[in-house]
N, C-alpha and C positions, 0 to 999 in steps of 0.2 A: 477383576479390578478391586473389588471390596477386600479380597484377601491381601492384595498387594498394598493397599492403603493401611491395612491393619498391621502388616509385617514391618513396614518402614519405621513407625514409632517404636516398635519393640526392639528392632535392631539398634536404633539410636540410643534407646534406654540401656540396652545391654552394654554397648560401647562406653557410654558415659559411666555406668556402674563399675566397669572394669578399670577405667581411668581413675575413678574415685578411690577404688581399693588400692591401686598402685601408688597414688599420691599419699594415701594414708600410711602405707608401709615406708615410703620415702621420708615422710615427716617423722615417723618413729625413729628411723636411722639417724636423721639429722639431729633429733633431740638427744639421742644417746651420745653422739659426738660432742654436742654442746655441753651436756652434763659432765662428761669426762674432762673437757677443757676448763669448765668452771669449778668443779668440786673435787677432782682427783687430787690426792695428797701431794703428788709430784707433778712437775711440769712435763708435758708430753710434746713430742714432735707431731703436730697435727698433719702435716703433709705425709709423713711416713705412716701414720696411723690410717689415713684415708687410703693410701696405696695398698696397705696390708688388707684392709677390708675388701677392696676391689679384687685383689689377688685371690683371697679366700672364696669370694663369691664365684668367680670364674672357674676356680679349681673344681667346684662341685658340678659343673655342667658336662664337659666332655674333654678328652685329651687335646682337642684342637682349639679350645678357647683358653687364651692366656693374656696376661697383661704385661706390657713392657714399660719400664720407667723411662723417663726422659733421657737418662744417661745411656740406657740400653738401646734406645732408638737411634741416638747419635752414633753409637758404636757400630750399629748395623748399617747405618746410612753412609758411613765414611767410604767404603769401597765403591759405592754408587756415585759419590761426588767427584771421583777422579783424583782425589788426593787426601792425605791426612798428615798430621804433625807427629813426628817421632824420630827414631834413629835410623829407620829404613833397613830392616832385615826381614827375611823370611826365616821362620824357625819351626822347630818341632821339639816335642818333649818325649824323650826316650829314656827308659830306666830312671825316671825321676830326675833327669838332667836336661837342661835346655841346650839344644844343638842349633847352631846357625846353619841353615840350609844354604842361604846365599845372601850377601848384602845386595841391596838394590843399587844398580849401577849409578854412580854419581851422587848417591845419598851420603849422609853423614857417616854411617858405619863404613862404607866403602872408602871414603876419604881418610878415615881414621886408621884403616888397615885391617879391619876384621875380615876373616876368610871363612869359606865354607868348611864345616867340620869343627869349628871352634866351639868349645863348651863354656857357656856363661855360668860361672860359679857364684859370683857375688855381684850385687847391684848396690852401688853407693855404700859398700862395706858390709851389707847385709847378705848372709848366706841364702841362696835359693836352691841349692842342690840337696837332694835327699830329704826334702821336707814336705813332699806332696804338692809342689807348686802346680797351679793350673794355667791354662791358656789365658783366662781372664786376668789372673795375677800378673802374668808376664806383660800383657797389654797395659795394665795399670802402672807397672814399674817402668816400662820403656817408653810409653807414649807420654807426651806432655807438650806444653806450649812452646812455640817456636822461640829459639834463643836460650832456652833453659839447658842446663848441663847435667849429664849423668855419667857416673864412673863405673865401668865394667871391669871385673876381674875375670880373665878368660884363660882357660886351660887349652893349650894348643899342642897337638901331637908332635912329639920329638923335642919339646922344650920342657925342662924340669920345673921351672918356676912359672907361677901365674903371671900373665901379661896384663898390665893395667892400661885401660883406654879411657880417656876423657872425651866424651862425645857431646857436641852441641846439637840439640834437636833442631829440626828444620821441617819445612813443608815437603812431604814426599809425594811425588806424582805416582799415580797408579795407571799404567798404560793399558789400553784395551787392545791395541793392534800389536800382535806378536811379531809379524813378519810381513814384508811386502817386497815383491820383486817381479821381474819379467820372466815368464816361463819361456816365451819366444818373443820375437819382435812384435807379434800381434796379440799376444795373450799375457795379461797381468794376473798376479795372485796376491790376495790379502787374507791374512789369518787373524781372526778376532777371537780373543779368549774370554771376554765378558762384555756386557753392555753396561755402560755408565753414562753420565751426563756429557762426558767429553768424547764419547765414542764416534759420533758423527763427524766431529771436527777432525779427529785423528784419521778417520777413514778418508775424508776428502783431502787432507794433507798428504797422506800416503799416495793417493791417486795422482795428485799433482806432482809430488816429488819424483815418482817413478815414471811420470809422463805416459800414463796409460791412455792410449788413443784408440786401441782396438777392443777386443773382448776382455772381460775381467772375471776371474774366478774369486768368489768370496767364501772363505772356509769358515763355517759356523759350527763345526762338529763339537767343539767343547765350550761354545759361548753360552752363557746363562745369565739371567737377570730378570728383575721385575719392572724394568724401565720400559714400559710399553711404547712410549712415544719414540724413543731411540730405535727400538726394534722395528717399529713400523717404517721409520725413515730408511733404515738400512735395507729392510725387506723391499721397500718400494724401489730404491736405487738398484738393488740386485736384480729385481724382477725386470726392470727396464733393460738392464744389461743382458739378462738372459734372453729376453725377447729379441733384442738386437742380434745377439749371437745366433740364436736359433734361426732367425730369418736369413742371416747371412749364410749359415751352413746349408739351409734348405735351398737357397738360390744357387750356391756353389754345386750342390749335389745335382740339382736339375740341369745345370749347364753341363756338368760332367756326363750325365746320363745321355743328354742330347748328342754330345760330342762322340761318345763311344758307340751309340746305337743308332745314329742317324741313318746309317746305310741299311738298317733292317736286321743286322746280326744280333743274336741274343744268346 
């Protein structure tokens, strides 16, 4: 007991000392930033400077520690929100050229006439082919606020001249459910490609639209996301359906077994 009473103040003192040393270093960093803001010969972007400090600090820790700016977080979160604002295409960069994989059905690019295989050469008159354009660059150029306009110069196979398309950006839905149909009268099938905030709503709409009254197969083989709440909801629904299906199959098998072997033959 005496040892315990002696250790407790020591532990509290050590913790307080460590906190004091941390606060001292934090004060030092704050003072440096204040001096730069007050006395540096040129004006500085304080927000950018602080973000750069954070980035450099985390870079020294390990490969898994990183810092995302507000813009990067928004860009990463868009696919999870179930929609974004832009022209509505899937694209890939091959041999330093932006290829349209497919326009999103019903989106601005689809309505304007873009087709799979089109090569985007210029955006608003600025060349983007053969200059080392990146995926982030393409996002920056093609995404924008709803109602804004962008002009694309497109090279299409079989046509000698570039085709010009004026496209008005709009809100583009990102669907989670790829397919839903009845395998048989008693079995339904739903394919989910990703988990987003709209996934559960799409899942329930597909079930109602197809009038799934019996068993239901939920295909999650390619589904991925960090939206734990949606995943748990889907998992709970699927588990209920699996339990119902298993119970029904077990009952049917038991009835069949009794019918076949009730006379004692095996």
